[in-house]
C-alpha positions as CSV (number, residue, x, y, z in Angstrom):
1,X,100.2,-5.9,25.5
2,X,103.8,-5.7,25.3
3,X,105.5,-3.5,22.8
4,X,106.1,-6.2,20.3
5,X,102.8,-7.8,20.3
6,X,101.1,-4.6,19.8
7,X,103.1,-4.4,16.2
8,X,101.5,-7.6,15.3
9,X,98.5,-7.9,12.9
10,X,96.8,-11.4,11.6
11,X,95.3,-11.5,8.2
12,X,92.7,-13.9,7.4
13,X,92.0,-15.4,3.6
14,X,90.1,-17.7,2.0
15,X,92.2,-21.0,1.1
16,X,89.5,-22.0,-1.7
17,X,90.1,-18.9,-3.5
18,X,94.1,-19.3,-3.5
19,X,94.7,-17.5,0.1
20,X,97.4,-18.4,2.6
21,X,94.7,-19.1,5.2
22,X,96.0,-17.3,8.6
23,X,98.8,-14.8,8.0
24,X,101.0,-13.1,10.9
25,X,102.5,-9.8,9.7
26,X,104.6,-7.3,11.7
27,X,103.5,-3.7,11.5
28,X,105.9,-0.8,11.3
29,X,104.9,1.8,13.9
30,X,105.8,4.8,11.7
31,X,104.2,3.9,8.4
32,X,101.7,1.4,9.4
33,X,103.1,-0.8,6.8
34,X,102.6,-4.7,7.4
35,X,105.2,-7.2,6.2
36,X,104.0,-11.1,6.7
37,X,106.2,-13.2,8.7
38,X,104.5,-16.6,8.6
39,X,101.2,-18.2,7.4
40,X,99.3,-21.4,8.2
41,X,96.4,-23.0,6.2
42,X,95.8,-25.5,8.9
43,X,92.2,-24.8,8.7
44,X,90.2,-24.0,5.5
45,X,88.8,-20.6,4.9
46,X,89.6,-18.7,7.9
47,X,87.3,-15.6,6.9
48,X,87.4,-14.1,10.2
49,X,89.8,-13.9,13.5
50,X,89.7,-12.8,17.1
51,X,92.5,-12.4,19.5
52,X,92.3,-13.3,23.0
53,X,94.3,-14.5,26.3
54,X,94.3,-18.2,27.4
55,X,92.7,-18.0,30.6
56,X,95.0,-20.2,32.7
57,X,98.5,-18.9,31.4
58,X,97.7,-15.4,29.7
59,X,99.4,-16.3,26.6
60,X,97.9,-14.8,23.3
61,X,95.6,-16.9,21.4
62,X,94.5,-16.3,17.9
63,X,90.9,-17.8,17.1
64,X,89.6,-18.4,13.4
65,X,86.4,-19.3,11.9
66,X,86.4,-22.2,9.1
67,X,84.1,-20.7,6.7
68,X,82.8,-24.0,5.3
69,X,79.5,-25.8,4.6
70,X,80.5,-28.0,7.7
71,X,81.7,-25.1,9.9
72,X,84.2,-25.2,12.4
73,X,86.6,-22.8,14.6
74,X,90.0,-23.2,15.9
75,X,92.7,-21.7,18.4
76,X,96.2,-21.0,17.5
77,X,98.9,-20.0,19.7
78,X,101.7,-17.6,18.1
79,X,105.3,-18.5,18.4
80,X,108.0,-16.0,19.2
81,X,109.1,-16.0,15.5
82,X,105.3,-15.3,14.5
83,X,104.4,-18.9,13.5
84,X,100.8,-19.6,14.1
85,X,100.6,-22.9,16.3
86,X,97.3,-25.1,16.5
87,X,96.2,-25.4,19.8
88,X,93.7,-28.4,20.5
89,X,91.3,-29.7,17.9
90,X,89.5,-27.8,15.5
91,X,86.2,-27.8,16.4
92,X,82.6,-28.1,14.4
93,X,80.4,-25.3,15.4
94,X,77.1,-27.2,14.7
95,X,76.3,-24.8,12.2
96,X,77.2,-24.1,8.4
97,X,79.1,-21.2,7.0
98,X,80.6,-19.4,10.2
99,X,81.4,-15.8,9.0
100,X,82.2,-14.0,12.3
101,X,83.3,-14.8,16.1
102,X,83.8,-13.1,19.3
103,X,85.0,-14.2,22.8
104,X,82.5,-13.5,25.6
105,X,82.3,-14.9,29.3
106,X,84.7,-17.6,28.8
107,X,83.3,-18.6,25.4
108,X,84.0,-18.4,21.8
109,X,81.0,-17.6,20.1
110,X,80.4,-17.9,16.2
111,X,77.8,-16.5,13.8
112,X,76.8,-19.3,11.4
113,X,75.6,-17.5,8.1
114,X,74.6,-20.9,6.4
115,X,72.2,-22.1,9.1
116,X,71.4,-19.0,10.7
117,X,72.6,-19.8,14.0
118,X,75.1,-18.7,17.1
119,X,77.3,-21.4,18.9
120,X,79.0,-20.9,21.8
121,X,82.1,-23.1,22.6
122,X,84.1,-23.1,26.0
123,X,87.5,-21.8,26.1
124,X,89.8,-24.0,28.1
125,X,92.7,-22.8,30.6
126,X,95.3,-23.2,27.5
127,X,93.3,-21.3,25.1
128,X,92.1,-24.4,23.1
129,X,88.4,-24.9,22.4
130,X,86.1,-27.6,24.0
131,X,83.1,-28.9,22.3
132,X,80.1,-26.7,21.2
133,X,78.1,-26.0,24.5
134,X,75.2,-24.2,23.0
135,X,73.6,-23.6,19.6
136,X,71.0,-20.7,19.4
137,X,69.1,-20.9,16.2
138,X,67.3,-18.0,14.5
139,X,64.1,-18.4,12.8
140,X,62.5,-15.8,10.2
141,X,63.1,-14.5,6.7
142,X,63.1,-11.1,5.0
143,X,61.5,-9.8,1.7
144,X,64.4,-10.5,-0.7
145,X,63.7,-14.1,-2.2
146,X,67.3,-14.4,-3.3
147,X,69.0,-13.5,0.0
148,X,66.5,-13.7,2.6
149,X,64.7,-17.0,2.2
150,X,65.9,-18.0,5.9
151,X,68.0,-16.7,8.8
152,X,71.6,-15.7,8.1
153,X,73.4,-14.9,11.3
154,X,76.4,-12.9,10.1
155,X,78.1,-11.4,13.3
156,X,77.9,-12.0,17.1
157,X,79.5,-10.0,19.4
158,X,79.4,-8.8,23.1
159,X,78.1,-5.7,24.1
160,X,80.6,-2.9,25.9
161,X,79.2,-4.0,29.2
162,X,79.9,-7.5,28.7
163,X,76.3,-8.3,30.2
164,X,74.7,-9.3,26.6
165,X,75.6,-11.0,23.2
166,X,74.1,-9.4,20.1
167,X,73.7,-11.2,17.1
168,X,73.2,-9.6,13.6
169,X,70.8,-11.5,10.9
170,X,71.2,-10.3,7.4
171,X,68.1,-12.8,6.7
172,X,65.6,-11.9,9.1
173,X,66.3,-8.0,9.1
174,X,66.9,-8.2,12.8
175,X,69.2,-7.9,15.7
176,X,68.8,-10.3,18.5
177,X,69.7,-9.7,22.2
178,X,70.8,-12.8,23.8
179,X,71.9,-14.0,27.4
180,X,75.1,-16.3,27.7
181,X,75.3,-18.4,30.8
182,X,79.1,-18.4,31.9
183,X,78.7,-21.7,33.4
184,X,77.1,-23.8,30.8
185,X,77.7,-21.7,27.6
186,X,74.1,-21.9,26.8
187,X,72.3,-19.0,24.8
188,X,69.1,-17.5,25.7
189,X,67.0,-14.8,23.4
190,X,66.5,-12.0,25.6
191,X,64.8,-10.0,22.7
192,X,64.7,-9.2,19.1
193,X,65.2,-5.9,17.4
194,X,63.4,-5.7,14.0
195,X,64.9,-3.2,11.3
196,X,63.6,-2.0,8.1
197,X,62.5,-5.1,6.0
198,X,65.2,-5.7,3.0
199,X,68.0,-3.7,4.5
200,X,70.0,-7.1,5.2
201,X,71.9,-5.9,8.4
202,X,75.4,-7.4,8.3
203,X,77.6,-6.0,11.0
204,X,77.3,-3.4,14.2
205,X,79.8,-1.2,16.1
206,X,79.3,0.4,19.3
207,X,80.0,4.1,20.1
208,X,82.8,4.5,22.6
209,X,80.6,5.6,25.2
210,X,78.5,2.3,24.8
211,X,75.1,4.1,24.7
212,X,74.6,3.6,20.8
213,X,75.2,1.1,18.3
214,X,75.5,1.2,14.4
215,X,74.2,-1.3,12.1
216,X,75.6,-1.5,8.7
217,X,73.4,-2.9,6.1
218,X,74.5,-5.1,3.4
219,X,71.5,-5.2,1.0
220,X,71.0,-1.2,0.9
221,X,73.9,1.3,1.4
222,X,72.9,2.4,4.8
223,X,73.7,2.6,8.5
224,X,70.9,2.3,10.9
225,X,71.6,4.3,14.1
226,X,70.3,2.6,17.4
227,X,70.2,3.8,21.0
228,X,71.6,1.0,23.3
229,X,70.2,0.4,26.8
230,X,72.6,-1.8,28.4
231,X,70.7,-2.0,31.9
232,X,67.6,-3.5,30.0
233,X,69.4,-5.0,26.7
234,X,67.4,-3.1,24.5
235,X,68.5,-1.7,21.0
236,X,66.3,0.8,19.7
237,X,66.5,2.1,15.9
238,X,66.4,5.7,15.7
239,X,66.9,6.2,11.7
240,X,69.2,5.5,8.7
241,X,71.7,7.3,6.8
242,X,73.0,6.6,3.4
243,X,76.9,5.6,3.3
244,X,77.4,6.2,-0.7
245,X,77.3,9.8,-2.3
246,X,74.1,11.2,-3.7
247,X,75.2,10.6,-7.5
248,X,75.7,6.7,-6.7
249,X,73.6,4.9,-9.5
250,X,71.6,2.3,-7.6
251,X,71.0,0.9,-11.0
252,X,74.9,0.4,-11.7
253,X,76.1,-2.9,-13.5
254,X,77.7,-3.6,-10.2
255,X,75.8,-3.2,-6.9
256,X,77.3,-2.0,-3.5
257,X,77.2,-4.3,-0.6
258,X,78.7,-2.7,2.4
259,X,80.7,-5.1,4.4
260,X,82.1,-3.4,7.7
261,X,81.6,-0.8,10.0
262,X,84.1,1.0,12.3
263,X,83.9,3.8,14.9
264,X,86.8,5.9,15.8
265,X,88.3,5.6,19.5
266,X,87.1,9.3,20.4
267,X,83.5,8.6,18.6
268,X,83.7,11.4,16.3
269,X,84.0,9.5,13.3
270,X,82.7,6.2,11.4
271,X,83.9,4.3,8.4
272,X,82.2,1.8,6.3
273,X,83.6,-0.5,3.5
274,X,81.7,-0.4,0.3
275,X,82.2,-3.6,-1.9
276,X,81.2,-3.1,-5.6
277,X,81.7,0.7,-5.1
278,X,85.0,-0.3,-3.9
279,X,85.4,2.7,-1.5
280,X,85.7,3.7,2.3
281,X,83.0,6.1,3.4
282,X,83.5,8.6,6.1
283,X,80.8,9.8,8.4
284,X,80.8,12.5,11.1
285,X,79.0,11.7,14.2
286,X,77.7,14.8,16.0
287,X,78.0,15.2,20.3
288,X,74.8,13.2,20.8
289,X,76.2,10.3,18.7
290,X,72.8,10.2,16.9
291,X,73.4,12.0,13.8
292,X,75.6,11.0,10.9
293,X,76.7,13.0,7.8
294,X,78.6,11.7,5.1
295,X,81.9,13.6,4.5
296,X,83.5,11.6,1.8
297,X,84.0,8.5,0.2
298,X,87.6,7.5,-1.1
299,X,88.8,4.4,-2.9
300,X,89.6,1.3,-1.0
301,X,93.0,0.7,-2.6
302,X,91.7,-2.4,-4.4
303,X,88.6,-4.6,-5.2
304,X,85.8,-5.9,-3.0
305,X,86.6,-4.5,0.5
306,X,85.4,-7.4,2.7
307,X,86.8,-5.9,5.9
308,X,88.1,-2.7,7.3
309,X,90.0,-2.3,10.7
310,X,91.4,0.5,12.7
311,X,94.8,-0.1,14.4
312,X,95.0,0.2,18.2
313,X,96.3,3.6,18.0
314,X,93.6,5.0,15.6
315,X,96.1,6.4,13.3
316,X,95.7,3.5,10.5
317,X,92.9,2.2,8.6
318,X,93.3,-1.2,6.9
319,X,91.2,-2.7,4.2
320,X,91.0,-6.3,3.2
321,X,90.4,-6.5,-0.6
322,X,89.3,-9.8,-1.4
323,X,88.8,-9.6,-5.0
324,X,92.2,-7.8,-5.9
325,X,94.1,-9.9,-3.5
326,X,95.6,-7.1,-1.1
327,X,95.6,-5.5,2.1
328,X,95.7,-1.7,1.5
329,X,96.4,1.0,4.3
330,X,95.4,4.5,5.1
331,X,96.7,7.1,7.5
332,X,93.6,8.8,9.0
333,X,93.5,12.7,9.1
334,X,92.7,13.2,12.9
335,X,90.9,16.5,12.1
336,X,88.5,15.5,9.4
337,X,88.7,11.6,9.5
338,X,89.3,10.8,5.9
339,X,91.7,8.2,5.2
340,X,94.8,8.8,2.8
341,X,95.9,5.6,1.1
342,X,99.6,4.9,2.2
343,X,100.3,1.5,0.6
344,X,99.1,-2.2,-0.2
345,X,100.5,-5.3,0.2
346,X,99.6,-8.3,-1.7
347,X,97.5,-11.1,0.5
348,X,95.2,-13.2,-2.1
349,X,91.6,-13.5,-1.3
350,X,92.1,-11.4,1.8
351,X,89.2,-11.4,4.2
352,X,90.0,-9.5,7.4
353,X,92.8,-7.9,9.5
354,X,93.0,-7.9,13.4
355,X,95.5,-6.8,15.7
356,X,97.0,-8.3,18.9
C-alpha cells in the first residue's frame, strides 16, 4: 500500500439506527486522529467491513456486509477523493443477519448470524462479487435458550497459512474448521471444536506465530486459549482466562458482552472490547503464547464498544462505540500494552473500523 492509502480508515455503522453507513476517514499519522472524508448509505447496516485488492487490476476494494434479515454483501471502489463507489451488484448471501466477512482463496466469505451459516461469493477480476457459490449451514444449539436455540455463526476468517477457513458459532459453542475449494467456492466441513457449553464464542484472533488462537466468548467474559495445528487443521482448547477484573459483579444490572479480541503485532499483548462494562481489557501473553494474565481494564471512551481495531503501525487502538455513537482512539504503551485515551469523533451507531 502507498503512503496515502496507509492513512485511510473505513468505519461501518448501522443505518437503521441513524448511522451514515460506510465512512472513509483520513488518519493523522502523528496523533492517530481520524477525520471523515466521505460516506455512503448504498447498503443498509454495513456492520462489518474488509479491505482487499481487485484480482485483475490490484485496485483497493472495500467489502461490506448488509446485516439485514435478508442478508447481502457489496463491493466498493475508493475514488481518489475518498468517496466509496459501488462496484457491481449487491449480492444476497443466502443467509440472514451477516455479521462478519473475510477474503480467502478468491472468495468473499460471510458469517450469517441469523441463519447460522457461512457463505462464499466469488470475487471477480474488477473486485465485484458474483452470486453465492456455496453456503455451509451449521447445526446444533447451546444451553442458553434465549441466545443459543440454534446455530449463530458470528465470525469467519482464514487461518494464517491460508489453507483453512474457521467459523466461530455463538449458538453451538464451537469453532468449525472448513476447506474452501478455490475453483468452485464450495465449503466443506473438516472438523468442529467444541468449547465449554454456554460460553457463546463470538470472535477469535491468531497469535502472530500462527500456532495459537484466542477465542473471545460473548456470553461469559472469558478468552479460550487454543493451540492451532495448521498441518492438520485442528484447534485444541487449552483453558480459559477472565477478561474482567475480579471485582466485576456478574449480577450487575447491565451484563457484559465481550465483542472483539485483538493481538499485538509482537504477540505480547491481547486486548478485548467489553460491552456493558464499557471497557478495553489488557492481557499479557507469556513466551509460550499459552498463558494470559489480566493487566488492566480501561474505559472505552464511550458506550457499548462493538469493535476494536489496531492500526497497521501497532501504535493506535480504535474502539467503535455503538450506543454512544463515537469512535475513540488510544495510544498504546509499547512496554505495558495499556492504551491511553487520545480522542474521539462522532460516528452515529458506529460498528467497526478497518484500515487499508
